[in-house]
N, CA and C atoms of all chains as a GROMACS GRO file, in nm:
protein
  582
    1UNK      N    1  -3.892  -0.017  -1.271
    1UNK     CA    2  -3.795   0.000  -1.162
    1UNK      C    3  -3.728   0.137  -1.171
    2UNK      N    4  -3.714   0.197  -1.060
    2UNK     CA    5  -3.651   0.329  -1.050
    2UNK      C    6  -3.507   0.325  -1.102
    3UNK      N    7  -3.466   0.435  -1.161
    3UNK     CA    8  -3.331   0.443  -1.218
    3UNK      C    9  -3.223   0.423  -1.112
    4UNK      N   10  -3.250   0.479  -0.993
    4UNK     CA   11  -3.152   0.473  -0.884
    4UNK      C   12  -3.132   0.331  -0.833
    5UNK      N   13  -3.234   0.250  -0.851
    5UNK     CA   14  -3.229   0.117  -0.792
    5UNK      C   15  -3.163   0.015  -0.885
    6UNK      N   16  -3.132   0.058  -1.007
    6UNK     CA   17  -3.076  -0.037  -1.102
    6UNK      C   18  -2.942  -0.092  -1.049
    7UNK      N   19  -2.925  -0.220  -1.071
    7UNK     CA   20  -2.803  -0.286  -1.024
    7UNK      C   21  -2.683  -0.237  -1.105
    8UNK      N   22  -2.584  -0.187  -1.036
    8UNK     CA   23  -2.462  -0.142  -1.104
    8UNK      C   24  -2.368  -0.259  -1.122
    9UNK      N   25  -2.297  -0.265  -1.235
    9UNK     CA   26  -2.202  -0.375  -1.249
    9UNK      C   27  -2.079  -0.350  -1.162
   10UNK      N   28  -2.018  -0.458  -1.118
   10UNK     CA   29  -1.896  -0.445  -1.039
   10UNK      C   30  -1.787  -0.384  -1.126
   11UNK      N   31  -1.725  -0.275  -1.077
   11UNK     CA   32  -1.625  -0.203  -1.157
   11UNK      C   33  -1.502  -0.289  -1.186
   12UNK      N   34  -1.469  -0.374  -1.092
   12UNK     CA   35  -1.348  -0.456  -1.109
   12UNK      C   36  -1.374  -0.571  -1.207
   13UNK      N   37  -1.494  -0.628  -1.199
   13UNK     CA   38  -1.527  -0.734  -1.294
   13UNK      C   39  -1.531  -0.676  -1.434
   14UNK      N   40  -1.588  -0.556  -1.448
   14UNK     CA   41  -1.600  -0.493  -1.578
   14UNK      C   42  -1.461  -0.466  -1.637
   15UNK      N   43  -1.366  -0.430  -1.550
   15UNK     CA   44  -1.230  -0.401  -1.596
   15UNK      C   45  -1.146  -0.528  -1.602
   16UNK      N   46  -1.203  -0.642  -1.569
   16UNK     CA   47  -1.133  -0.770  -1.568
   16UNK      C   48  -1.008  -0.764  -1.480
   17UNK      N   49  -1.024  -0.704  -1.364
   17UNK     CA   50  -0.911  -0.691  -1.274
   17UNK      C   51  -0.931  -0.786  -1.158
   18UNK      N   52  -0.839  -0.879  -1.146
   18UNK     CA   53  -0.853  -0.984  -1.045
   18UNK      C   54  -0.824  -0.931  -0.904
   19UNK      N   55  -0.709  -0.867  -0.888
   19UNK     CA   56  -0.669  -0.824  -0.754
   19UNK      C   57  -0.646  -0.673  -0.749
   20UNK      N   58  -0.653  -0.622  -0.628
   20UNK     CA   59  -0.628  -0.480  -0.605
   20UNK      C   60  -0.516  -0.470  -0.504
   21UNK      N   61  -0.411  -0.400  -0.538
   21UNK     CA   62  -0.299  -0.386  -0.446
   21UNK      C   63  -0.312  -0.260  -0.363
   22UNK      N   64  -0.247  -0.259  -0.246
   22UNK     CA   65  -0.257  -0.141  -0.160
   22UNK      C   66  -0.176  -0.023  -0.211
   23UNK      N   67  -0.090  -0.046  -0.311
   23UNK     CA   68  -0.011   0.064  -0.364
   23UNK      C   69  -0.080   0.139  -0.476
   24UNK      N   70  -0.195   0.086  -0.519
   24UNK     CA   71  -0.268   0.152  -0.628
   24UNK      C   72  -0.357   0.262  -0.571
   25UNK      N   73  -0.294   0.364  -0.520
   25UNK     CA   74  -0.366   0.467  -0.447
   25UNK      C   75  -0.472   0.538  -0.531
   26UNK      N   76  -0.442   0.580  -0.655
   26UNK     CA   77  -0.547   0.650  -0.732
   26UNK      C   78  -0.674   0.568  -0.747
   27UNK      N   79  -0.659   0.436  -0.767
   27UNK     CA   80  -0.776   0.350  -0.780
   27UNK      C   81  -0.848   0.339  -0.646
   28UNK      N   82  -0.772   0.319  -0.539
   28UNK     CA   83  -0.834   0.305  -0.408
   28UNK      C   84  -0.913   0.429  -0.371
   29UNK      N   85  -0.860   0.545  -0.408
   29UNK     CA   86  -0.925   0.671  -0.370
   29UNK      C   87  -1.064   0.683  -0.431
   30UNK      N   88  -1.088   0.613  -0.541
   30UNK     CA   89  -1.220   0.620  -0.602
   30UNK      C   90  -1.325   0.547  -0.520
   31UNK      N   91  -1.280   0.461  -0.431
   31UNK     CA   92  -1.374   0.382  -0.351
   31UNK      C   93  -1.375   0.425  -0.207
   32UNK      N   94  -1.335   0.549  -0.185
   32UNK     CA   95  -1.327   0.603  -0.050
   32UNK      C   96  -1.395   0.740  -0.055
   33UNK      N   97  -1.474   0.775   0.046
   33UNK     CA   98  -1.537   0.907   0.048
   33UNK      C   99  -1.432   1.013   0.076
   34UNK      N  100  -1.469   1.139   0.064
   34UNK     CA  101  -1.371   1.245   0.091
   34UNK      C  102  -1.336   1.248   0.240
   35UNK      N  103  -1.416   1.182   0.320
   35UNK     CA  104  -1.383   1.172   0.463
   35UNK      C  105  -1.290   1.054   0.490
   36UNK      N  106  -1.268   0.971   0.391
   36UNK     CA  107  -1.176   0.860   0.408
   36UNK      C  108  -1.242   0.727   0.438
   37UNK      N  109  -1.374   0.724   0.434
   37UNK     CA  110  -1.443   0.597   0.462
   37UNK      C  111  -1.457   0.515   0.334
   38UNK      N  112  -1.462   0.384   0.352
   38UNK     CA  113  -1.479   0.295   0.238
   38UNK      C  114  -1.625   0.302   0.192
   39UNK      N  115  -1.645   0.319   0.062
   39UNK     CA  116  -1.782   0.328   0.010
   39UNK      C  117  -1.846   0.189   0.012
   40UNK      N  118  -1.966   0.177   0.069
   40UNK     CA  119  -2.027   0.046   0.082
   40UNK      C  120  -2.060  -0.015  -0.054
   41UNK      N  121  -2.071  -0.145  -0.054
   41UNK     CA  122  -2.097  -0.223  -0.172
   41UNK      C  123  -2.230  -0.185  -0.238
   42UNK      N  124  -2.327  -0.154  -0.155
   42UNK     CA  125  -2.459  -0.123  -0.211
   42UNK      C  126  -2.455   0.008  -0.290
   43UNK      N  127  -2.359   0.094  -0.261
   43UNK     CA  128  -2.347   0.219  -0.337
   43UNK      C  129  -2.255   0.198  -0.458
   44UNK      N  130  -2.140   0.138  -0.434
   44UNK     CA  131  -2.042   0.126  -0.542
   44UNK      C  132  -2.080   0.016  -0.641
   45UNK      N  133  -2.159  -0.081  -0.596
   45UNK     CA  134  -2.201  -0.188  -0.684
   45UNK      C  135  -2.098  -0.297  -0.704
   46UNK      N  136  -1.992  -0.296  -0.624
   46UNK     CA  137  -1.889  -0.400  -0.637
   46UNK      C  138  -1.944  -0.536  -0.596
   47UNK      N  139  -1.886  -0.641  -0.654
   47UNK     CA  140  -1.927  -0.774  -0.611
   47UNK      C  141  -1.857  -0.807  -0.480
   48UNK      N  142  -1.906  -0.909  -0.411
   48UNK     CA  143  -1.855  -0.940  -0.277
   48UNK      C  144  -1.706  -0.971  -0.282
   49UNK      N  145  -1.664  -1.044  -0.384
   49UNK     CA  146  -1.524  -1.085  -0.395
   49UNK      C  147  -1.433  -0.964  -0.405
   50UNK      N  148  -1.468  -0.872  -0.493
   50UNK     CA  149  -1.381  -0.757  -0.514
   50UNK      C  150  -1.389  -0.658  -0.399
   51UNK      N  151  -1.507  -0.647  -0.338
   51UNK     CA  152  -1.519  -0.556  -0.224
   51UNK      C  153  -1.431  -0.604  -0.109
   52UNK      N  154  -1.422  -0.734  -0.094
   52UNK     CA  155  -1.339  -0.791   0.013
   52UNK      C  156  -1.192  -0.755  -0.012
   53UNK      N  157  -1.150  -0.775  -0.140
   53UNK     CA  158  -1.011  -0.741  -0.174
   53UNK      C  159  -0.984  -0.594  -0.156
   54UNK      N  160  -1.080  -0.513  -0.196
   54UNK     CA  161  -1.066  -0.368  -0.184
   54UNK      C  162  -1.050  -0.326  -0.039
   55UNK      N  163  -1.132  -0.386   0.048
   55UNK     CA  164  -1.126  -0.352   0.190
   55UNK      C  165  -0.987  -0.379   0.247
   56UNK      N  166  -0.931  -0.495   0.217
   56UNK     CA  167  -0.796  -0.526   0.267
   56UNK      C  168  -0.697  -0.425   0.211
   57UNK      N  169  -0.710  -0.394   0.083
   57UNK     CA  170  -0.615  -0.302   0.021
   57UNK      C  171  -0.622  -0.164   0.087
   58UNK      N  172  -0.743  -0.115   0.111
   58UNK     CA  173  -0.759   0.016   0.174
   58UNK      C  174  -0.700   0.014   0.314
   59UNK      N  175  -0.724  -0.094   0.387
   59UNK     CA  176  -0.674  -0.102   0.525
   59UNK      C  177  -0.523  -0.107   0.528
   60UNK      N  178  -0.464  -0.178   0.432
   60UNK     CA  179  -0.318  -0.182   0.425
   60UNK      C  180  -0.262  -0.046   0.388
   61UNK      N  181  -0.327   0.019   0.293
   61UNK     CA  182  -0.281   0.152   0.251
   61UNK      C  183  -0.288   0.250   0.368
   62UNK      N  184  -0.390   0.236   0.451
   62UNK     CA  185  -0.402   0.324   0.567
   62UNK      C  186  -0.288   0.298   0.664
   63UNK      N  187  -0.258   0.173   0.683
   63UNK     CA  188  -0.154   0.136   0.779
   63UNK      C  189  -0.021   0.200   0.743
   64UNK      N  190   0.008   0.210   0.613
   64UNK     CA  191   0.138   0.259   0.572
   64UNK      C  192   0.130   0.405   0.525
   65UNK      N  193   0.023   0.472   0.567
   65UNK     CA  194   0.006   0.618   0.546
   65UNK      C  195  -0.006   0.658   0.400
   66UNK      N  196  -0.057   0.569   0.316
   66UNK     CA  197  -0.086   0.608   0.179
   66UNK      C  198  -0.227   0.666   0.170
   67UNK      N  199  -0.312   0.620   0.260
   67UNK     CA  200  -0.447   0.674   0.273
   67UNK      C  201  -0.467   0.715   0.419
   68UNK      N  202  -0.555   0.812   0.438
   68UNK     CA  203  -0.579   0.859   0.574
   68UNK      C  204  -0.686   0.773   0.641
   69UNK      N  205  -0.678   0.761   0.771
   69UNK     CA  206  -0.782   0.691   0.846
   69UNK      C  207  -0.907   0.778   0.848
   70UNK      N  208  -0.889   0.907   0.869
   70UNK     CA  209  -0.999   1.002   0.868
   70UNK      C  210  -0.947   1.133   0.814
   71UNK      N  211  -1.022   1.189   0.722
   71UNK     CA  212  -0.981   1.314   0.659
   71UNK      C  213  -1.054   1.429   0.727
   72UNK      N  214  -0.980   1.536   0.755
   72UNK     CA  215  -1.042   1.654   0.814
   72UNK      C  216  -1.132   1.721   0.712
   73UNK      N  217  -1.235   1.784   0.761
   73UNK     CA  218  -1.322   1.856   0.668
   73UNK      C  219  -1.273   1.998   0.647
   74UNK      N  220   1.002  -2.174   0.177
   74UNK     CA  221   1.029  -2.033   0.144
   74UNK      C  222   0.901  -1.966   0.096
   75UNK      N  223   0.874  -1.853   0.153
   75UNK     CA  224   0.756  -1.776   0.115
   75UNK      C  225   0.802  -1.641   0.063
   76UNK      N  226   0.728  -1.585  -0.028
   76UNK     CA  227   0.761  -1.452  -0.079
   76UNK      C  228   0.695  -1.347   0.008
   77UNK      N  229   0.769  -1.243   0.039
   77UNK     CA  230   0.716  -1.135   0.121
   77UNK      C  231   0.747  -1.001   0.057
   78UNK      N  232   0.666  -0.906   0.094
   78UNK     CA  233   0.690  -0.768   0.050
   78UNK      C  234   0.690  -0.682   0.175
   79UNK      N  235   0.792  -0.601   0.191
   79UNK     CA  236   0.795  -0.510   0.304
   79UNK      C  237   0.810  -0.368   0.251
   80UNK      N  238   0.727  -0.278   0.305
   80UNK     CA  239   0.738  -0.137   0.273
   80UNK      C  240   0.795  -0.067   0.394
   81UNK      N  241   0.896   0.014   0.374
   81UNK     CA  242   0.955   0.092   0.482
   81UNK      C  243   0.933   0.239   0.451
   82UNK      N  244   0.912   0.317   0.555
   82UNK     CA  245   0.911   0.462   0.536
   82UNK      C  246   1.033   0.516   0.608
   83UNK      N  247   1.121   0.581   0.534
   83UNK     CA  248   1.241   0.640   0.592
   83UNK      C  249   1.216   0.788   0.617
   84UNK      N  250   1.294   0.844   0.708
   84UNK     CA  251   1.286   0.988   0.732
   84UNK      C  252   1.321   1.062   0.605
   85UNK      N  253   1.245   1.168   0.579
   85UNK     CA  254   1.266   1.237   0.451
   85UNK      C  255   1.380   1.338   0.459
   86UNK      N  256   1.430   1.364   0.579
   86UNK     CA  257   1.536   1.463   0.593
   86UNK      C  258   1.672   1.408   0.550
   87UNK      N  259   1.675   1.284   0.507
   87UNK     CA  260   1.803   1.220   0.475
   87UNK      C  261   1.861   1.267   0.342
   88UNK      N  262   1.993   1.267   0.337
   88UNK     CA  263   2.061   1.290   0.209
   88UNK      C  264   2.060   1.158   0.132
   89UNK      N  265   2.097   1.166   0.005
   89UNK     CA  266   2.095   1.046  -0.079
   89UNK      C  267   2.185   0.937  -0.022
   90UNK      N  268   2.303   0.977   0.028
   90UNK     CA  269   2.397   0.876   0.081
   90UNK      C  270   2.338   0.807   0.203
   91UNK      N  271   2.278   0.887   0.291
   91UNK     CA  272   2.219   0.829   0.412
   91UNK      C  273   2.106   0.734   0.377
   92UNK      N  274   2.030   0.772   0.274
   92UNK     CA  275   1.922   0.686   0.228
   92UNK      C  276   1.975   0.552   0.181
   93UNK      N  277   2.078   0.559   0.095
   93UNK     CA  278   2.137   0.437   0.042
   93UNK      C  279   2.190   0.350   0.156
   94UNK      N  280   2.254   0.415   0.254
   94UNK     CA  281   2.308   0.340   0.367
   94UNK      C  282   2.196   0.268   0.443
   95UNK      N  283   2.084   0.339   0.464
   95UNK     CA  284   1.972   0.279   0.536
   95UNK      C  285   1.914   0.161   0.458
   96UNK      N  286   1.908   0.176   0.325
   96UNK     CA  287   1.854   0.068   0.242
   96UNK      C  288   1.947  -0.054   0.246
   97UNK      N  289   2.077  -0.027   0.239
   97UNK     CA  290   2.173  -0.137   0.241
   97UNK      C  291   2.169  -0.212   0.374
   98UNK      N  292   2.143  -0.136   0.481
   98UNK     CA  293   2.132  -0.198   0.613
   98UNK      C  294   2.020  -0.302   0.613
   99UNK      N  295   1.909  -0.263   0.551
   99UNK     CA  296   1.794  -0.355   0.544
   99UNK      C  297   1.832  -0.479   0.464
  100UNK      N  298   1.904  -0.457   0.352
  100UNK     CA  299   1.948  -0.571   0.270
  100UNK      C  300   2.031  -0.667   0.355
  101UNK      N  301   2.121  -0.609   0.436
  101UNK     CA  302   2.205  -0.691   0.524
  101UNK      C  303   2.120  -0.774   0.619
  102UNK      N  304   2.017  -0.710   0.676
  102UNK     CA  305   1.932  -0.782   0.773
  102UNK      C  306   1.863  -0.900   0.707
  103UNK      N  307   1.812  -0.878   0.585
  103UNK     CA  308   1.741  -0.986   0.517
  103UNK      C  309   1.838  -1.101   0.487
  104UNK      N  310   1.955  -1.066   0.436
  104UNK     CA  311   2.048  -1.171   0.397
  104UNK      C  312   2.102  -1.247   0.518
  105UNK      N  313   2.125  -1.175   0.625
  105UNK     CA  314   2.174  -1.243   0.747
  105UNK      C  315   2.067  -1.338   0.802
  106UNK      N  316   1.940  -1.299   0.782
  106UNK     CA  317   1.831  -1.383   0.830
  106UNK      C  318   1.804  -1.503   0.740
  107UNK      N  319   1.880  -1.516   0.634
  107UNK     CA  320   1.862  -1.630   0.544
  107UNK      C  321   1.764  -1.605   0.433
  108UNK      N  322   1.729  -1.478   0.408
  108UNK     CA  323   1.635  -1.446   0.301
  108UNK      C  324   1.708  -1.419   0.170
  109UNK      N  325   1.635  -1.430   0.062
  109UNK     CA  326   1.691  -1.400  -0.070
  109UNK      C  327   1.621  -1.276  -0.123
  110UNK      N  328   1.698  -1.168  -0.138
  110UNK     CA  329   1.640  -1.042  -0.182
  110UNK      C  330   1.617  -1.047  -0.332
  111UNK      N  331   1.494  -1.013  -0.371
  111UNK     CA  332   1.462  -1.010  -0.514
  111UNK      C  333   1.474  -0.867  -0.567
  112UNK      N  334   1.406  -0.775  -0.501
  112UNK     CA  335   1.428  -0.633  -0.531
  112UNK      C  336   1.426  -0.556  -0.400
  113UNK      N  337   1.497  -0.447  -0.400
  113UNK     CA  338   1.499  -0.357  -0.284
  113UNK      C  339   1.524  -0.219  -0.341
  114UNK      N  340   1.417  -0.141  -0.354
  114UNK     CA  341   1.428  -0.014  -0.425
  114UNK      C  342   1.356   0.097  -0.353
  115UNK      N  343   1.404   0.217  -0.382
  115UNK     CA  344   1.338   0.337  -0.333
  115UNK      C  345   1.218   0.358  -0.424
  116UNK      N  346   1.102   0.381  -0.365
  116UNK     CA  347   0.983   0.404  -0.445
  116UNK      C  348   0.973   0.554  -0.474
  117UNK      N  349   0.946   0.632  -0.370
  117UNK     CA  350   0.923   0.774  -0.392
  117UNK      C  351   0.928   0.846  -0.258
  118UNK      N  352   0.947   0.975  -0.269
  118UNK     CA  353   0.932   1.058  -0.151
  118UNK      C  354   0.788   1.108  -0.154
  119UNK      N  355   0.715   1.078  -0.048
  119UNK     CA  356   0.572   1.107  -0.051
  119UNK      C  357   0.532   1.184   0.073
  120UNK      N  358   0.419   1.251   0.059
  120UNK     CA  359   0.358   1.315   0.175
  120UNK      C  360   0.279   1.205   0.246
  121UNK      N  361   0.296   1.194   0.375
  121UNK     CA  362   0.224   1.092   0.450
  121UNK      C  363   0.078   1.136   0.468
  122UNK      N  364  -0.011   1.040   0.465
  122UNK     CA  365  -0.153   1.073   0.480
  122UNK      C  366  -0.183   1.124   0.621
  123UNK      N  367  -0.100   1.086   0.715
  123UNK     CA  368  -0.112   1.137   0.851
  123UNK      C  369   0.029   1.136   0.911
  124UNK      N  370   0.058   1.228   1.003
  124UNK     CA  371   0.195   1.233   1.055
  124UNK      C  372   0.230   1.109   1.138
  125UNK      N  373   0.351   1.057   1.118
  125UNK     CA  374   0.401   0.947   1.198
  125UNK      C  375   0.530   0.994   1.264
  126UNK      N  376   0.537   0.980   1.394
  126UNK     CA  377   0.654   1.024   1.471
  126UNK      C  378   0.692   1.167   1.434
  127UNK      N  379   0.595   1.252   1.425
  127UNK     CA  380   0.611   1.394   1.395
  127UNK      C  381   0.664   1.422   1.254
  128UNK      N  382   0.671   1.320   1.171
  128UNK     CA  383   0.718   1.340   1.034
  128UNK      C  384   0.597   1.354   0.942
  129UNK      N  385   0.608   1.454   0.851
  129UNK     CA  386   0.496   1.474   0.759
  129UNK      C  387   0.522   1.411   0.624
  130UNK      N  388   0.649   1.388   0.594
  130UNK     CA  389   0.686   1.330   0.466
  130UNK      C  390   0.775   1.209   0.492
  131UNK      N  391   0.782   1.124   0.394
  131UNK     CA  392   0.867   1.007   0.411
  131UNK      C  393   0.911   0.952   0.278
  132UNK      N  394   1.020   0.875   0.282
  132UNK     CA  395   1.069   0.810   0.161
  132UNK      C  396   1.026   0.664   0.167
  133UNK      N  397   0.949   0.622   0.067
  133UNK     CA  398   0.900   0.485   0.066
  133UNK      C  399   1.002   0.394  -0.003
  134UNK      N  400   1.031   0.283   0.063
  134UNK     CA  401   1.123   0.185   0.009
  134UNK      C  402   1.049   0.050   0.009
  135UNK      N  403   1.058  -0.023  -0.103
  135UNK     CA  404   0.988  -0.151  -0.112
  135UNK      C  405   1.089  -0.262  -0.129
  136UNK      N  406   1.074  -0.368  -0.051
  136UNK     CA  407   1.160  -0.485  -0.062
  136UNK      C  408   1.076  -0.606  -0.097
  137UNK      N  409   1.122  -0.682  -0.194
  137UNK     CA  410   1.062  -0.812  -0.225
  137UNK      C  411   1.166  -0.917  -0.196
  138UNK      N  412   1.130  -1.019  -0.122
  138UNK     CA  413   1.229  -1.122  -0.089
  138UNK      C  414   1.158  -1.251  -0.055
  139UNK      N  415   1.236  -1.356  -0.053
  139UNK     CA  416   1.184  -1.486  -0.011
  139UNK      C  417   1.257  -1.526   0.116
  140UNK      N  418   1.189  -1.600   0.198
  140UNK     CA  419   1.255  -1.645   0.320
  140UNK      C  420   1.157  -1.715   0.411
  141UNK      N  421   1.207  -1.764   0.521
  141UNK     CA  422   1.122  -1.827   0.620
  141UNK      C  423   1.068  -1.722   0.714
  142UNK      N  424   0.983  -1.764   0.805
  142UNK     CA  425   0.922  -1.671   0.898
  142UNK      C  426   1.020  -1.599   0.987
  143UNK      N  427   1.138  -1.658   1.007
  143UNK     CA  428   1.237  -1.597   1.097
  143UNK      C  429   1.286  -1.464   1.043
  144UNK      N  430   1.291  -1.451   0.912
  144UNK     CA  431   1.339  -1.325   0.852
  144UNK      C  432   1.248  -1.210   0.892
  145UNK      N  433   1.117  -1.238   0.894
  145UNK     CA  434   1.020  -1.135   0.927
  145UNK      C  435   1.046  -1.076   1.064
  146UNK      N  436   1.067  -1.163   1.161
  146UNK     CA  437   1.088  -1.110   1.295
  146UNK      C  438   1.217  -1.029   1.303
  147UNK      N  439   1.318  -1.074   1.226
  147UNK     CA  440   1.444  -0.999   1.220
  147UNK      C  441   1.420  -0.858   1.166
  148UNK      N  442   1.344  -0.853   1.057
  148UNK     CA  443   1.320  -0.724   0.992
  148UNK      C  444   1.238  -0.634   1.080
  149UNK      N  445   1.136  -0.691   1.144
  149UNK     CA  446   1.052  -0.608   1.226
  149UNK      C  447   1.128  -0.553   1.346
  150UNK      N  448   1.216  -0.635   1.398
  150UNK     CA  449   1.301  -0.590   1.508
  150UNK      C  450   1.392  -0.477   1.460
  151UNK      N  451   1.451  -0.493   1.343
  151UNK     CA  452   1.539  -0.392   1.288
  151UNK      C  453   1.465  -0.259   1.272
  152UNK      N  454   1.341  -0.267   1.220
  152UNK     CA  455   1.265  -0.145   1.196
  152UNK      C  456   1.228  -0.073   1.325
  153UNK      N  457   1.205  -0.151   1.430
  153UNK     CA  458   1.170  -0.089   1.557
  153UNK      C  459   1.290  -0.018   1.617
  154UNK      N  460   1.409  -0.079   1.602
  154UNK     CA  461   1.528  -0.023   1.665
  154UNK      C  462   1.589   0.089   1.583
  155UNK      N  463   1.576   0.077   1.453
  155UNK     CA  464   1.642   0.172   1.363
  155UNK      C  465   1.567   0.305   1.363
  156UNK      N  466   1.639   0.412   1.394
  156UNK     CA  467   1.577   0.544   1.401
  156UNK      C  468   1.534   0.596   1.264
  157UNK      N  469   1.603   0.552   1.160
  157UNK     CA  470   1.576   0.607   1.027
  157UNK      C  471   1.444   0.556   0.970
  158UNK      N  472   1.396   0.441   1.020
  158UNK     CA  473   1.270   0.384   0.971
  158UNK      C  474   1.156   0.433   1.059
  159UNK      N  475   1.062   0.507   1.002
  159UNK     CA  476   0.953   0.554   1.086
  159UNK      C  477   0.835   0.459   1.087
  160UNK      N  478   0.820   0.378   0.981
  160UNK     CA  479   0.712   0.279   0.984
  160UNK      C  480   0.744   0.172   0.880
  161UNK      N  481   0.694   0.052   0.904
  161UNK     CA  482   0.713  -0.054   0.807
  161UNK      C  483   0.593  -0.146   0.808
  162UNK      N  484   0.575  -0.217   0.701
  162UNK     CA  485   0.466  -0.314   0.694
  162UNK      C  486   0.509  -0.430   0.604
  163UNK      N  487   0.486  -0.552   0.653
  163UNK     CA  488   0.522  -0.670   0.575
  163UNK      C  489   0.394  -0.742   0.535
  164UNK      N  490   0.385  -0.778   0.409
  164UNK     CA  491   0.271  -0.857   0.363
  164UNK      C  492   0.322  -0.977   0.287
  165UNK      N  493   0.241  -1.082   0.290
  165UNK     CA  494   0.274  -1.201   0.212
  165UNK      C  495   0.249  -1.168   0.065
  166UNK      N  496   0.336  -1.218  -0.020
  166UNK     CA  497   0.331  -1.181  -0.160
  166UNK      C  498   0.304  -1.303  -0.245
  167UNK      N  499   0.226  -1.282  -0.348
  167UNK     CA  500   0.206  -1.389  -0.447
  167UNK      C  501   0.339  -1.411  -0.519
  168UNK      N  502   0.393  -1.534  -0.519
  168UNK     CA  503   0.526  -1.556  -0.576
  168UNK      C  504   0.539  -1.505  -0.720
  169UNK      N  505   0.427  -1.502  -0.793
  169UNK     CA  506   0.431  -1.452  -0.930
  169UNK      C  507   0.462  -1.304  -0.938
  170UNK      N  508   0.436  -1.231  -0.829
  170UNK     CA  509   0.456  -1.086  -0.831
  170UNK      C  510   0.595  -1.046  -0.784
  171UNK      N  511   0.678  -1.142  -0.750
  171UNK     CA  512   0.813  -1.113  -0.702
  171UNK      C  513   0.887  -1.026  -0.802
  172UNK      N  514   0.948  -0.920  -0.753
  172UNK     CA  515   1.029  -0.836  -0.840
  172UNK      C  516   0.956  -0.718  -0.899
  173UNK      N  517   0.822  -0.727  -0.908
  173UNK     CA  518   0.747  -0.614  -0.963
  173UNK      C  519   0.702  -0.524  -0.849
  174UNK      N  520   0.799  -0.458  -0.788
  174UNK     CA  521   0.768  -0.388  -0.664
  174UNK      C  522   0.716  -0.248  -0.685
  175UNK      N  523   0.782  -0.171  -0.768
  175UNK     CA  524   0.751  -0.029  -0.777
  175UNK      C  525   0.636  -0.007  -0.875
  176UNK      N  526   0.527   0.057  -0.826
  176UNK     CA  527   0.416   0.082  -0.916
  176UNK      C  528   0.452   0.187  -1.020
  177UNK      N  529   0.384   0.181  -1.131
  177UNK     CA  530   0.402   0.277  -1.239
  177UNK      C  531   0.372   0.419  -1.187
  178UNK      N  532   0.466   0.513  -1.201
  178UNK     CA  533   0.445   0.646  -1.142
  178UNK      C  534   0.330   0.723  -1.203
  179UNK      N  535   0.304   0.706  -1.334
  179UNK     CA  536   0.190   0.781  -1.389
  179UNK      C  537   0.069   0.691  -1.407
  180UNK      N  538   0.051   0.608  -1.306
  180UNK     CA  539  -0.066   0.520  -1.304
  180UNK      C  540  -0.192   0.603  -1.286
  181UNK      N  541  -0.292   0.570  -1.367
  181UNK     CA  542  -0.419   0.641  -1.355
  181UNK      C  543  -0.521   0.545  -1.297
  182UNK      N  544  -0.622   0.599  -1.229
  182UNK     CA  545  -0.727   0.510  -1.182
  182UNK      C  546  -0.787   0.437  -1.301
  183UNK      N  547  -0.816   0.307  -1.282
  183UNK     CA  548  -0.862   0.232  -1.398
  183UNK      C  549  -1.005   0.267  -1.437
  184UNK      N  550  -1.076   0.326  -1.345
  184UNK     CA  551  -1.215   0.360  -1.377
  184UNK      C  552  -1.232   0.510  -1.368
  185UNK      N  553  -1.288   0.566  -1.472
  185UNK     CA  554  -1.319   0.708  -1.463
  185UNK      C  555  -1.467   0.719  -1.439
  186UNK      N  556  -1.505   0.690  -1.319
  186UNK     CA  557  -1.646   0.689  -1.289
  186UNK      C  558  -1.684   0.824  -1.234
  187UNK      N  559  -1.812   0.852  -1.245
  187UNK     CA  560  -1.860   0.973  -1.182
  187UNK      C  561  -1.846   0.951  -1.031
  188UNK      N  562  -1.799   1.053  -0.962
  188UNK     CA  563  -1.779   1.040  -0.817
  188UNK      C  564  -1.916   1.014  -0.755
  189UNK      N  565  -1.918   0.931  -0.653
  189UNK     CA  566  -2.045   0.898  -0.589
  189UNK      C  567  -2.102   1.023  -0.527
  190UNK      N  568  -2.207   1.074  -0.590
  190UNK     CA  569  -2.257   1.206  -0.551
  190UNK      C  570  -2.349   1.197  -0.431
  191UNK      N  571  -2.349   1.305  -0.359
  191UNK     CA  572  -2.444   1.319  -0.250
  191UNK      C  573  -2.421   1.223  -0.136
  192UNK      N  574  -2.303   1.166  -0.130
  192UNK     CA  575  -2.276   1.069  -0.023
  192UNK      C  576  -2.202   1.139   0.088
  193UNK      N  577  -2.269   1.160   0.198
  193UNK     CA  578  -2.203   1.230   0.310
  193UNK      C  579  -2.190   1.134   0.425
  194UNK      N  580  -2.068   1.100   0.456
  194UNK     CA  581  -2.047   1.010   0.566
  194UNK      C  582  -1.927   1.055   0.644
   0.00000   0.00000   0.00000
């Protein structure tokens, strides 16, 4: 199997982190592209449970201007 | 009684006294609505990720409290009418997290992963 195709472990499961809050901006920024989009699960390797939590957290952070909806290039 | 967390963004042009006054006003609204304030603190003065009401910076204030649904509508009404509040957001809170409002200022990302390379979107 190709190296690129290897299954990545979920970062949150590896860190034993149950929930992700919207105020944890430095962590959230790691799962967002420089354009401000959420990195898909197939790239980041997150499990479905944590990706779902992450998505809500990012959306909440955007709402309260901690993260941008779209970043200028 | 449900636990709630509300984040307010205040205008950054305020002096310390004006800030305190605005925060106390919010406390009054919660208590009048029958809520029990657990914490109500200034978080930080931050640069907003995007301008809101022509403001580029804002002072973040976090409130943790318990109350019925009626308190929420009171607070949201207050935030809409109050000029000093430029934006607010209320979320339901896990009762175990009550009181732990302000995040650690020198919090580091928990993962030091290589940035996802070559991803252009």
